[in-house]
N, C-alpha and C positions, 0 to 999 in steps of 0.2 A: 482543833485549831487549824484553820486553813493557812497554808504558807506558800510563799513564792520564792523559789530557789533559782538563782542565776549562776550558771556554770560556763566558764570560758573553755571551749573545746577547739582543738586544732582540726578544722574541717575544711579541706581544700577542694573537695569535689562533692557532687550530689550523692554519690554512693556513701561517702563518710557521713553526710548529713542524715541520710536515711537510716544508716546503721545507728547513729547516736539517738535519733528520735525513737527507733524501735527499742533500744535498750532502756531509755527513759520511760517509754509508754508501758513496758512490761513490769516496771517496778511497782510494788504494792503501795496503794494509796494515791497514785497519780491520777488527777482528773484531766489535765490538759498539758500539752507539750507544744512549744513554739520555738522558732529560731529568730533571733533578733540581732541587732548590731549592724554597723556599717559594712563590716566584712562578712556578715552572717556567720559569726563565730561564737555567738552566745546562745546557750540553750536555756530557755525559760520553762521551768516546770512548776505547775501549780497543783497542789494536792493536800490531803490531810494525813498527817502522821508519816510523811516521807522521810526516810533516813538519808539526809543529804550527804553525809560522809561515805556511806555505803554506795550511793548512786555515783558519786565522783570517783570512787575506787573502781567501780565496774566500768565506767567510761575510760579510765586510764588503762585498764587491762585490755580493752578492745581497740581503743583508738590512740593510745600512747599519752598524749598531752591533754590534761584536763585540770582546771583550776577552779575551785569554789570561790565565786566572787561575793555573793551575798545570800542571806536567808532572812526573809522578813515576813511578818504576819500580814495576811490579806484581810482588810476590813471590808465587810460586806456593806454595800450601799443600801441605805434604807429607801424603800420605794416611797417617793413623794406622793402624797394623796392629791390627785388632780380633781378639780371639781367635775362632777359627773353631769352630763347633759340631762335635761329632763327626759324621762322615759317616754311619755306620751305627749308630744308637742301638739298644741292646738292648731287646727287647720286655719289657714289664712282666709280661705273662701267662706263667707258667711251664707251666700246664696244656696250652695249645695252642701248639705251635711254629709260628712264622711260615714259610710256604712262599713262596719267591720266585715272582712271577708275571711271565710274559713277555707283554707286551701287543702284541708285533709280530704274533703269529699268534693265530687264534681258539682258545679253550680246548678245543674239541672239534670234530670234523668237522661241517660244516653239511650237512643233508640237505634235499633238495627233492623234492616230490611232484608229479608231473604229473597233472593232472585233465583228462579228456577228456569233453566234453559233446556227445553226438551230435546233440542237437536244440537248437541255439542259439535264444535267445529273440528275437534281433534279426537279421534277414536283410535285406541290401541287394541290390536287383536292378536 
């Protein structure tokens, strides 16, 4: 069961926010951690099988003030089936038929020409 836990933590500086996020992220079962709220004082933790009381207690030990605000189940959104476009659309041009092209091999054989220069301009001795 995926759950969303919101904990109000006293975080006055960026160092405290980083510390709180690190503590929450290392807890077993946590999938994501975010900071929300107008004062950026709410820690939102989403995960499966997360012990919210233990997490709040760990935050209290390291950061002093932490209050568990809510624990709610996250309902996964069902992917709406969108109508798929046709795989092979018909060409609009009737006068010139479309020829399928295979890009795996070159379209025609490659030819190489060997040039021999009997008197090279640079000689190393």
